[in-house]
C-alpha positions in Angstrom: -44.8 43.1 -30.0 -42.8 40.5 -32.0 -39.7 41.2 -30.0 -41.6 40.6 -26.7 -42.9 37.3 -28.0 -39.4 36.2 -29.0 -38.1 37.3 -25.5 -40.8 35.3 -23.8 -40.0 32.2 -25.9 -36.3 32.5 -25.2 -37.0 32.9 -21.5 -39.3 29.8 -21.6 -36.5 27.8 -23.4 -33.9 28.9 -20.8 -36.3 27.9 -18.1 -36.9 24.4 -19.6 -33.2 23.9 -20.1 -32.5 25.0 -16.6 -35.1 22.7 -15.2 -33.7 19.8 -17.2 -30.1 20.5 -16.0 -31.2 20.9 -12.4 -33.2 17.6 -12.5 -30.3 15.8 -14.2 -27.8 17.2 -11.6 -30.1 16.2 -8.7 -30.5 12.7 -10.2 -26.8 12.3 -10.6 -26.2 13.6 -7.1 -28.3 10.7 -5.8 -27.4 8.0 -8.3 -23.7 8.5 -9.2 -22.3 7.4 -5.8 -24.4 4.2 -6.0 -23.5 3.6 -9.6 -19.8 4.1 -9.0 -19.9 1.8 -6.0 -21.6 -0.9 -8.1 -18.9 -0.5 -10.8 -16.1 -0.8 -8.3 -17.7 -3.9 -6.7 -18.1 -5.4 -10.2 -14.6 -4.7 -11.3 -12.6 -5.8 -8.2 -14.1 -9.3 -8.0 -12.0 -12.1 -9.3 -14.2 -12.8 -12.3 -13.1 -13.1 -16.0 -15.4 -10.1 -16.8 -13.9 -7.8 -14.2 -11.2 -5.3 -14.8 -9.0 -6.5 -12.0 -9.1 -10.2 -13.1 -6.0 -9.9 -15.3 -4.3 -7.9 -12.6 -4.9 -10.7 -10.1 -4.0 -13.4 -12.6 -0.7 -11.7 -13.6 0.4 -8.9 -11.4 1.0 -5.8 -13.7 3.3 -4.2 -11.2 6.9 -5.0 -12.1 8.4 -6.4 -8.9 12.1 -6.3 -8.3 14.0 -8.3 -5.7 16.9 -6.2 -4.3 19.4 -8.1 -2.1 22.0 -6.5 0.2 24.7 -8.7 1.8 26.5 -8.1 5.1 30.1 -8.8 4.2 32.0 -9.9 7.3 35.3 -7.9 7.6 36.9 -9.7 10.6 36.0 -13.4 10.6 39.2 -14.5 12.4 38.7 -11.9 15.2 35.1 -13.1 15.7 36.3 -16.6 16.3 38.5 -15.1 19.1 35.4 -13.5 20.8 35.6 -10.0 19.3 32.7 -8.0 18.1 31.7 -8.6 14.5 32.2 -5.9 11.9 30.2 -5.9 8.6 30.0 -3.9 5.4 26.8 -3.7 3.4 27.2 -4.8 -0.2 24.6 -4.3 -3.0 22.0 -4.0 -4.1 22.0 -7.1 -6.3 18.7 -6.7 -8.2 16.6 -9.5 -9.8 13.4 -9.6 -11.9 13.2 -13.3 -12.9 16.9 -12.9 -13.7 19.8 -10.7 -12.6 19.5 -7.0 -13.6 23.1 -5.7 -13.9 22.0 -2.2 -14.9 20.1 -1.8 -11.7 22.6 -3.5 -9.5 25.7 -2.3 -7.7 28.0 -5.2 -8.3 28.0 -8.6 -10.1 26.8 -12.0 -9.2 30.5 -13.1 -9.4 31.3 -10.8 -6.4 32.7 -12.7 -3.4 31.1 -12.2 0.0 32.2 -13.5 3.4 29.3 -14.6 5.5 28.7 -17.2 8.3 28.5 -20.8 7.1 24.8 -21.4 7.8 25.0 -25.2 7.6 28.0 -25.5 10.0 26.7 -23.0 12.5 23.1 -24.4 12.4 24.4 -28.0 12.8 26.6 -26.8 15.7 23.6 -25.1 17.5 21.5 -28.3 17.0 24.2 -30.3 18.8 24.5 -27.9 21.8 22.7 -30.3 24.2 24.0 -33.5 22.8 26.7 -35.7 24.4 30.3 -34.5 24.0 31.2 -37.6 22.0 28.8 -36.6 19.3 30.1 -33.1 19.2 33.7 -34.4 18.8 32.5 -36.6 16.0 30.9 -33.6 14.3 34.1 -31.6 14.8 36.1 -34.4 13.1 33.5 -34.5 10.2 33.7 -30.8 9.7 37.5 -30.9 9.6 37.5 -33.8 7.2 35.1 -32.0 4.8 37.0 -28.7 5.1 34.1 -26.9 6.7 34.6 -23.7 8.7 32.5 -21.2 10.6 32.7 -18.6 7.8 32.7 -19.1 4.0 33.7 -17.0 1.1 31.2 -17.5 -1.7 30.0 -15.6 -4.8 26.7 -13.8 -4.7 25.2 -16.2 -7.2 26.2 -19.2 -5.1 24.8 -17.8 -1.9 21.6 -16.9 -3.7 20.9 -19.9 -5.9 23.0 -22.7 -4.5 26.4 -24.2 -4.3 27.7 -27.8 -3.9 28.7 -28.6 -0.4 30.0 -31.9 0.8 28.3 -31.4 4.2 24.9 -31.0 2.4 25.5 -34.3 0.6 26.4 -36.0 3.9 23.2 -34.7 5.6 21.0 -35.7 2.7 22.6 -39.2 2.8 22.1 -39.9 6.5 19.2 -37.5 7.2 17.3 -37.4 4.0 14.2 -35.6 5.4 16.0 -32.9 7.3 16.0 -30.3 4.5 13.1 -29.6 2.1 15.5 -29.3 -0.8 18.1 -31.6 -2.3 21.3 -31.0 -4.1 22.7 -27.4 -3.9 22.2 -25.2 -0.9 21.2 -21.6 -1.5 19.2 -19.1 0.5 16.9 -18.3 -2.4 17.1 -21.7 -4.1 13.5 -22.5 -3.4 12.4 -19.1 -4.8 14.4 -19.9 -8.0 12.7 -23.3 -8.5 9.1 -22.5 -7.4 6.9 -19.8 -6.2 5.6 -18.7 -2.8 3.0 -21.5 -2.6 -0.5 -22.1 -3.8 -3.0 -19.7 -2.5 -6.8 -20.4 -2.6 -8.7 -17.2 -2.2 -12.3 -16.0 -2.2 -13.4 -14.4 -5.4 -16.1 -12.1 -4.0 -18.6 -13.3 -6.6 -20.9 -15.0 -4.1 -19.8 -13.4 -0.8 -18.3 -10.0 -1.3 -17.5 -9.6 2.4 -14.7 -12.1 1.9 -13.2 -10.9 -1.3 -9.5 -11.6 -1.8 -9.3 -13.3 1.6 -7.1 -16.5 1.7 -9.1 -19.7 2.3 -6.0 -22.0 2.2 -2.3 -21.9 1.5 -0.8 -25.0 0.1 -4.0 -26.8 1.1 -3.8 -25.6 4.7 -6.3 -23.5 6.5 -3.7 -22.9 9.2 -0.1 -23.6 9.8 1.6 -25.5 12.6 4.9 -23.5 12.9 3.9 -21.6 16.1 2.7 -22.3 19.6 -0.7 -20.7 19.6 -3.8 -21.0 17.5 -3.9 -17.2 16.9 -0.3 -17.2 15.6 -1.0 -20.2 13.3 -4.0 -18.6 11.7 -3.8 -17.7 8.0 -5.4 -14.3 8.0 -5.9 -11.6 5.3 -5.1 -11.8 1.6 -2.3 -13.2 -0.4 -0.8 -9.7 -0.6 -1.9 -8.8 -4.1 -5.2 -7.0 -3.5 -7.4 -6.0 -0.6 -11.1 -5.2 -0.2 -12.3 -1.8 -1.6 -13.6 1.3 0.1 -10.9 1.6 2.7 -10.8 4.2 5.5 -8.0 5.4 7.8 -9.4 2.8 10.3 -8.7 0.0 7.9 -5.7 -2.3 8.2 -3.8 -4.5 5.7 -3.5 -8.1 6.7 -1.8 -10.7 4.6 -0.1 -14.1 4.8 3.7 -14.0 4.2 5.3 -17.3 3.2 8.7 -15.6 3.8 7.8 -14.9 7.4 5.7 -18.1 7.7 3.0 -16.1 9.4 0.2 -13.5 8.8 1.2 -9.9 9.1 -0.8 -6.8 9.7 0.1 -3.2 8.5 -1.6 -0.1 9.9 -2.6 3.2 8.3 -0.1 6.0 8.5 -1.0 8.8 6.1 -2.8 9.7 2.9 -0.9 10.7 -0.2 -0.8 10.5 -4.0 0.9 8.4 -6.6 1.0 9.7 -10.2 -2.2 11.6 -9.6 -3.9 8.7 -7.9 -5.0 9.1 -4.2 -3.4 6.6 -1.9 -3.3 5.4 1.7 0.1 4.4 3.1 0.2 1.4 5.4 3.3 0.6 7.5 4.4 -2.0 10.0 3.4 -1.3 13.6 6.0 -1.2 16.3 4.7 -4.5 17.6 5.1 -6.5 14.4 8.3 -8.3 15.5 8.0 -7.5 19.2 8.7 -10.4 21.6 6.1 -11.8 23.9 7.2 -9.8 26.9 6.7 -6.5 25.1 3.6 -7.6 23.2 1.8 -10.6 24.8 -0.1 -11.7 21.6 3.3 -12.5 20.1 4.1 -15.0 22.8 3.0 -17.8 20.4 6.0 -16.9 18.1 8.5 -17.6 20.9 11.0 -18.8 22.1 12.0 -15.2 21.7 15.2 -13.3 22.1 15.4 -9.5 22.1 12.4 -7.6 20.9 12.3 -6.7 17.2 13.4 -10.1 15.7 11.1 -13.1 14.8 12.4 -16.6 15.5 11.7 -18.6 12.3 13.7 -21.7 13.2 10.5 -23.7 13.3 9.8 -23.1 9.6 13.4 -23.1 8.5 14.6 -26.7 9.2 15.3 -25.8 12.9 18.2 -23.5 11.9 18.6 -20.5 14.4 17.4 -18.0 11.8 15.6 -14.7 12.6 13.6 -12.2 10.6 13.5 -8.5 11.3 13.6 -5.1 9.7 16.9 -4.3 7.9 19.8 -3.2 10.2 17.5 -4.2 13.1 15.5 -1.1 12.6 12.8 -0.7 15.3 14.4 -3.5 17.3 16.1 -3.6 20.7 19.2 -1.3 20.5 21.3 -4.1 22.0 21.1 -5.9 18.6 22.6 -3.0 16.7 25.3 -2.3 19.3 26.5 -6.0 19.1 27.5 -5.6 15.4 29.7 -2.8 14.0 28.6 -1.3 10.7 24.8 -1.2 11.2 23.0 2.0 10.6 19.2 1.6 10.9 17.0 4.4 9.7 13.3 4.8 8.9 13.6 6.1 5.3 15.7 3.2 4.0 14.7 0.3 6.2 11.0 0.6 6.9 8.4 -1.2 4.8 5.3 0.3 3.3 2.4 -0.3 0.9 0.6 2.5 -0.9 -3.0 1.4 -1.7 -5.7 3.1 -3.8 -8.4 3.1 -1.1 -11.4 3.0 -3.4 -10.4 -0.3 -5.1 -7.9 -1.8 -2.6 -5.3 -2.2 -5.4 -1.6 -1.5 -4.5 0.0 1.3 -6.5 3.5 1.3 -4.9 5.0 -1.0 -2.4 8.3 -1.8 -0.7 8.5 -4.8 1.6 11.9 -5.2 3.3 13.1 -8.0 5.6 16.4 -9.1 7.1 17.6 -12.6 7.7 20.0 -13.1 10.6 21.7 -16.2 12.2 22.2 -16.7 15.9 25.8 -17.7 16.5 27.8 -18.7 19.6 30.6 -20.9 20.7 29.5 -24.5 21.3 31.7 -26.4 23.6 33.1 -29.5 22.0 32.8 -28.2 18.4 36.1 -26.6 17.5 34.9 -24.8 14.4 32.8 -22.4 16.6 36.0 -21.1 18.4 35.2 -18.5 21.1 32.3 -16.7 19.3 30.5 -14.4 21.6 26.7 -15.0 21.4 25.4 -12.7 18.7 22.5 -12.4 16.2 24.5 -12.0 13.1 22.9 -10.3 10.1 23.4 -12.3 6.8 21.5 -10.2 4.3 18.4 -8.1 3.8 16.1 -8.0 0.8 13.4 -5.7 -0.5 10.6 -6.6 -2.8 9.4 -3.4 -4.5 7.2 -2.4 -7.4 5.0 0.4 -8.7 2.2 0.5 -11.3 3.4 2.0 -14.5 2.8 2.3 -18.3 -0.5 1.4 -20.0 -1.8 -0.3 -16.9 -1.4 2.9 -14.8 -3.0 5.0 -17.5 -6.0 2.7 -17.9 -6.4 2.5 -14.1 -6.2 6.3 -13.8 -8.7 7.0 -16.6 -11.3 4.4 -15.5 -11.0 4.6 -11.7 -9.8 8.2 -11.0 -10.4 10.5 -13.9 -13.9 9.3 -14.9 -15.3 9.3 -11.3 -13.8 12.8 -10.8 -15.5 14.1 -13.9 -18.8 12.6 -12.9 -18.4 14.0 -9.4 -18.0 17.6 -10.6 -20.4 17.2 -13.5 -23.3 16.7 -11.1 -22.6 19.9 -9.2 -22.0 21.9 -12.4 -25.3 20.7 -13.9 -27.2 21.5 -10.7 -25.7 25.0 -10.5 -26.2 25.7 -14.2 -29.8 24.5 -13.9 -30.5 26.9 -11.0 -29.0 29.8 -12.8 -30.9 29.1 -16.0 -34.1 28.8 -13.9 -33.5 32.2 -12.4 -33.1 34.0 -15.8 -36.8 33.8 -16.8 -37.9 34.6 -13.3 -35.7 37.8 -13.3 -36.9 38.7 -16.8 -40.5 38.3 -15.7 -40.0 40.5 -12.6 -38.3 43.2 -14.6 -41.1 43.1 -17.2 -43.7 43.6 -14.5 -41.8 46.6 -13.1 -41.7 48.2 -16.6 -45.4 47.8 -17.0 -46.1 49.3 -13.6 -43.9 52.3 -14.3 -45.6 52.8 -17.7 -49.0 52.6 -16.2 -48.1 55.0 -13.4 -46.6 57.5 -15.7 -49.7 57.5 -18.0 -52.0 58.0 -15.0 -50.0 60.9 -13.8 -50.0 62.6 -17.2 -53.7 62.5 -17.7 -54.3 64.2 -14.4 -51.9 67.0 -15.4 -53.7 67.4 -18.6 -57.1 67.8 -16.8 -55.6 70.3 -14.5 -54.1 72.4 -17.3 -57.4 72.3 -19.2 -59.4 73.4 -16.1 -57.0 76.3 -15.5 -57.2 77.4 -19.1 -60.9 77.4 -18.9 -60.9 79.6 -15.9 -58.6 82.1 -17.6 -60.9 82.3 -20.6 -63.9 82.9 -18.5 -64.5 86.6 -17.5 -64.2 87.4 -13.8 -67.3 88.4 -11.8 -67.9 92.0 -10.9 -66.1 93.3 -7.9 -63.5 90.5 -8.0 -59.9 91.6 -7.4 -57.4 89.9 -9.5 -54.1 89.2 -7.8 -50.8 88.7 -9.6 -48.1 86.7 -8.0 -44.5 87.2 -9.0 -41.4 85.4 -8.0 
């Protein structure tokens, strides 16, 4: 009897525990997604109390600038009208300063590239009177300027003294946005990519991380349509959370002087963290005839290159993917030594879709110079019109170290544990609830069997007793007793 009481108490305890687990699991099933969403919303805002605030204030991803130069192998032949031949040199890697251990070469390496100042000035004089062109030819000769120059990597990157630069700054002081030395990355060395004013998401979450102004401007005036001049998207550090494959990444790029939009390609994983990969669409640098919305970025040349002369002191400079990847094949065929391929020359960003924070990225752009012979300017010789690649650079970085571990634990591991915990509790609760029910059913079956067996036994006893009584009673006269045998 005591054992039955203990069994009933154990069954009741299991039932209560199961009910508690089932209720807790059901509550978590309903509440956890909402709680997690609220936590994400709270932590991606630009607010001192949020987890992403320090990530926004100081990007934890170590970004490296890798620069590849196109060393010109036949400058004299180009002046005679022959096809240019180039050899890629690099990478020369920087992170605030030169990183020799990650580079293939030194800053003291000499590179032969077109003289950007000379060729740009010559192009600006194309439609001017012949007398002015002859005066420019004389000035170039006096200053020792030629169509190609042989400079070190450090000089090309961060600046070199040039008498032509001094002359221009003297007579045309507002032509260039910089003074003193001329270098392709001189502005990057002395400043940043500009001042971005962005929405924090504290008051209006629908606009989180979107750019309000860049350098005080709500739109730029480099291009020929309102759509192209718009500053859309973010500053390129973070995006809105809860992305789907239908989402796109839009950001303003000071390097390209325009907003750029990347599209979803595929889902993946980075160090155990789920990601969405976004890439450049085929239309990113397409010309207006191929993609009409880009007409505002013209005057255009072949499709696949962006004319940035309007935001680069009127120099005939073009942006594209490295090696003219995804551009008109005519551009590749015009220069020997180019080998475009998707793996090395396409750009991508891997984003954690739940938070909109980049995990791994590689943005690659090429800078090219349009060159041709200008009648009246002897330094340009007989150069066949060509879009000449100067260099390409990649800005790459990936989350690592303690930042990566903290991100994984708080935004991947914990939500995963809670996700599975709710189903485990629900299943465990159902199982524990079934145990007392099964025990009760089995207990009833045993009672029924016992009762049935007891009833059947009493009837047998009555039958035996009745038969015995008949045997003990004498048979009536004349009765025949029969014996049956098997």
